[in-house]
C-alpha positions in Angstrom: 10.0 -5.8 -9.8 9.1 -6.1 -6.2 5.9 -7.5 -4.8 4.2 -5.9 -1.9 1.5 -7.7 0.2 -0.2 -5.8 3.0 -1.2 -8.1 5.8 -4.5 -8.0 7.7 -3.0 -6.1 10.6 -3.1 -3.0 8.4 -6.8 -3.0 7.3 -9.0 -0.1 6.9 -12.6 -1.1 6.0 -13.2 -4.8 5.5 -10.9 -6.3 2.8 -9.1 -3.0 2.2 -5.6 -2.0 3.3 -4.8 1.4 4.8 -4.0 3.6 1.8 -1.5 5.8 3.8 0.4 2.7 5.0 0.6 1.3 1.4 1.6 4.7 0.0 4.4 4.9 2.6 5.7 1.5 1.7 5.7 2.4 -2.0 7.5 5.8 -1.4 10.2 4.0 0.7 11.1 1.9 -2.3 12.4 4.8 -4.3 14.9 7.5 -3.4 14.0 11.2 -3.5 10.7 12.9 -3.3 7.6 10.9 -4.5 3.9 11.3 -4.7 1.7 8.2 -4.5 -1.8 8.3 -5.8 -4.1 5.2 -5.3 -6.8 5.0 -7.9 -8.5 1.9 -6.4 -8.8 0.6 -2.8 -5.7 -1.6 -2.1 -6.7 -5.2 -1.3 -5.4 -7.0 1.7 -3.3 -10.2 1.6 -3.0 -10.0 -2.2 0.4 -9.6 -3.9 
């Protein structure tokens, strides 16, 4: 399992990462076509 931590440079609203940036990171981890759905706002600086 790989841990992803989004740093504060990629913040949206306070304490929340850009969802599109995180979805792109997740999609890059796997070959082929992927769909990423975020059900909660992704936190910043949290593994």
